[in-house]
N, C-alpha and C positions, 0 to 999 in steps of 0.2 A: 681486089687490092691485093697487087705483089708486092714482099718485103722490100722493105727501103722505098718505096713509092710515098709521095708527099701524101698527105691528109688530103690538101685542096691543091690542086691545078689551076692557078690563076689563070693561063693563059688559057683555057678551057670554059672559064665563065668569059672574060672578055672575047672570045669568039663566038658565044653563044647568049650575047644580051638581049636580041630582039626576040628570041624565042623565051627568054626568061619573063621580059616585058611582056609580049603577049601572055605567057601562061599567067604573071601577077593580076594584067584584067581581068582575065578568065576566072582568076580566086574571086575577085573584088564584083565581077559582075555577076556569079552564084550566090556570093552571100548577101549582096546586094539584092536582089531578087527573092532569096528566101527571107529576110527580113521583113522587108515590105508586102509581101502575101503574107505572112504568117500576122504583122501586126492587124491587116484589113480585117483575118478570118477572127485575128485572138480582140479585135475593138467589138466583132458583131457577136461572137459569144461571150464575152464579157457581160453587151447591153442584156443581152437574153437574163445572164445569170444573177444582175443587178435587178433588173424589173421580175426577176419571178423566181427565187433565191431559191425554192426545192430545186431546181435546175442546176443550181449550180457543182454540189454532189456527184452526177453523171457526167458533168461536161470534165473535170477536173478527172473524174474518174478513167473515161475515154483518153484521153488528152496524157494522163500518165503513163497507161499501159502503151501508148504509142511510143512516150518517151524512155521506156523501159528495156523496147525492141533493142537485141543488138543491132548496129547499121550495116552489117555484112550480110544479115538476116532478112533485113527490111528490103536491101538493095535486090537481093539474089530473090524475096517473093514478087517483087515489084518487077525484074527484068522481060519473064514470058510475058507480059502483059502491054507494056509500055518501053520494052526495048532498051537497047544499050542509047540514052538518050538523055539529053537536060531535064526532060521531064519526068524521069524517072529520079536523076539525083535531086530534083527539085522538090518531089513531092516527100522524100526522105527527109530533104533539111528543112521544110516550114514543118514538117511533123514534132521536129523535136525542137519546134521551138517553141509552142502552142501552150503546153503546159506552164513555163517560165515566163510568158508574158500574159497569158488570163491572170494565173496569181498575183501579179504584181500590178495590172491592173485593177481589176475588183479587191485586193487591197489597199490598193493608196487611194482609190473612190471611199472606199469606205472606212479609211482612214480622218477622212474632212471631217472635223469636229460638228455634233448634231446642232448647235446655235450657230454657225455659218450660215448651216441650210434655211432653219430657222427665218435669222434674218433676210436671206434672200427670197423668200416665199413673204414676208412681208412688206419687200420691194414690190411686191406684183410678177418676181421670176416664174416663169410655168417650168413644169419639170425639165421640159428640153433645154430651154436657158439657164438653169441651174447645174443641169448636165455640163452641158460645153461654156459657158463665163466662169463657174466657181470651181465646180469637181474636178474637172481636168486641171486647169493650172495648178489647185492646190497638192495635185495629185501628179504630178508632171516628174516631183525629184524621186517618187518610188518606182514610177514606172519606165524612166528611163533606166535607174538602175534595172530594172530584168530586160528593157534593150541592150544593156553592155553586156549582161552575163549570156542571152543571147547570140548577139553579133559573135563573142569569143569563141562559145561554144561550137557555133556553126562555120567559122574558118577555120575552127580544125577539125570538122567533121568532112569539110570539103574538099580534105587532103583524101579521106576514103575514096572521098567518088574518084578516084583518078582509076580507078580497078572496073568501072564498066565506060573507062573513055571521057570524062568531064569532071578531071580533078584537078583542076589549076596549077599549084604548084606541087600539090602530089603525084603529079603526073613526073616529078623529077625524082622522088622519095622510090617513090615505083621503078623507075628508071635506072637509079641507082643501085636499089636492091637485086636487081634480074643480072643486070653484069658487074655488080659485086664491086660499082667504081661508088669511092666515098664522095667525089666532090658533087655530083650534081645530088649525091642524097642530100649533103652537107646546105647545098642551095634551097632544094625541097624545106625541107625542116628547120632550119631560117630564118627564112623567109617567111615561113609560115608567121613565126613567133613574132618576127619583126612588125609585120604587116598586121598583127593583134595587137601590139603594143598601139603603132602608130592607130588603127582605127579606134580605139579604147581611149586613146587622147584626145583624139578628135572630138568622138563622142562627148569627152568631159567639159571639155571647152562650150560645145554647145548647148549642153545642158544647164551651164552656169549663166549663158546669152540668155536661156529662156526665161530661168528660175533664180534673178538675180535677191530676192529675199533669202535664201536657202544657202547662200553663202554663207563660211562660217570668217569671221574676223579675226 
């Protein structure tokens, strides 16, 4: 950026709307895959932890260790094995969702009052029916809180995957830094923040529609 040059060149944005739309969709795609796969794995591990409580500490220990690994270090470790690919990006992104999701799933289900479970047992519900018809619905508010945190975290981390060619809006941040060009840098940074705000708002609406009993009057 040279002295006197405007911070944002709107004509550049206007001429690159197709690419901006493509990178935004890429960002959405990477985030969605990570959250969906992370939820599947987290539910499986949470189910194991709920049925075998002694396994909860080692499960959270391993996922906690994954969560503390710096993203750049994790991607650098994976690249020699999986290359500069979407697989590399998703392995890293999914790894960072697990601890958050597992803690909220297990915490939400364990937070269901014991008398509610006893009442369900008295009505003849099996343990599996209690899980799906009683515990999960009552735990949805806590689970959705974890999904929101994991989603916002993932949206931010997706920008880092630009370093391996899979960055969504992070592509513009890297492009702007390389060329000392503020416009694409701001497009990537501000776009990621706005995207996170919109997605979080959408998740709040979904949560309210699924858990009407939890609304504060």
